[in-house]
C-alpha positions in Angstrom: 177.0 -10.5 -48.2 174.4 -12.4 -50.2 176.1 -11.7 -53.5 179.4 -13.0 -52.1 177.7 -16.1 -50.7 176.0 -16.7 -54.0 179.2 -16.5 -56.0 181.1 -18.7 -53.4 178.4 -21.4 -53.4 178.5 -21.7 -57.1 182.2 -21.3 -57.7 183.2 -23.7 -54.9 181.1 -26.6 -56.2 183.4 -29.6 -56.7 181.2 -31.3 -59.3 182.2 -31.3 -62.9 180.2 -28.9 -65.2 177.1 -30.5 -66.8 176.7 -30.6 -70.5 173.3 -28.9 -70.4 172.2 -25.4 -71.5 171.8 -22.9 -68.8 169.8 -19.7 -68.9 170.4 -17.7 -65.7 167.7 -15.1 -65.1 168.0 -12.1 -62.8 165.7 -9.4 -61.7 166.3 -5.8 -62.9 165.7 -4.4 -59.4 167.3 -7.2 -57.4 168.3 -5.7 -54.0 170.3 -8.8 -53.0 172.4 -9.6 -56.1 174.0 -6.9 -58.2 173.5 -7.0 -62.0 175.8 -9.5 -63.6 175.7 -12.0 -60.7 174.4 -14.7 -62.8 177.5 -14.9 -64.9 179.0 -17.3 -62.2 176.7 -20.0 -63.5 178.6 -20.1 -66.9 181.3 -22.3 -65.2 178.6 -24.9 -64.3 178.1 -26.0 -67.9 179.9 -27.0 -71.0 176.8 -26.4 -72.9 175.2 -23.1 -74.1 175.0 -20.4 -71.5 173.0 -17.1 -71.5 171.8 -14.6 -69.1 168.6 -12.7 -69.1 167.2 -9.8 -67.1 163.5 -9.4 -66.4 161.5 -6.8 -64.5 161.5 -7.3 -60.8 163.4 -7.9 -57.6 165.1 -11.1 -56.3 161.9 -13.1 -56.8 161.4 -11.7 -60.3 160.9 -15.2 -61.9 158.0 -15.9 -59.5 156.6 -12.4 -59.4 156.8 -11.8 -63.1 155.8 -15.2 -64.7 155.0 -13.8 -68.1 158.5 -12.4 -68.6 160.0 -15.6 -67.2 157.9 -17.8 -69.5 159.0 -15.5 -72.4 162.7 -16.1 -71.5 162.2 -19.9 -71.2 160.6 -19.8 -74.6 163.3 -17.7 -76.0 166.0 -20.1 -74.7 164.2 -23.1 -76.1 163.9 -21.4 -79.6 167.5 -20.6 -79.5 168.5 -24.2 -78.7 166.2 -25.5 -81.4 167.6 -22.9 -83.9 164.1 -21.4 -84.4 163.4 -17.7 -85.1 162.1 -15.8 -82.1 158.7 -15.2 -83.7 158.0 -18.9 -84.3 155.7 -19.6 -81.4 153.5 -22.0 -83.3 156.5 -24.0 -84.7 157.9 -24.3 -81.1 154.6 -25.8 -80.0 154.5 -28.3 -82.9 158.1 -29.3 -82.1 157.4 -29.8 -78.4 154.0 -31.2 -78.5 153.7 -32.7 -82.1 150.9 -32.1 -84.5 148.5 -29.2 -84.0 149.5 -26.3 -81.7 147.8 -26.5 -78.3 147.5 -22.8 -77.8 147.3 -19.6 -79.8 
């Protein structure tokens, strides 16, 4: 029921797709939405779209902040055309100058 409601809510939106990147993240053990449920978000953008799965349930992005942060970082690097091992370069790009963290 929840999965069907999720798909209907996203698909029935009358708004035109946005031209922004979307990374849709799902939990690997989500009891509410089956694997692949995030694909419906692809129709909501004309920009880049990707899905990611992190460990956890429906609240995985909140319960697993380290993996969520890694997915956000990965998405930013992909948008900026940076290699996945370029953490320091990403910080310089986002914050300018010297990296703020190691």
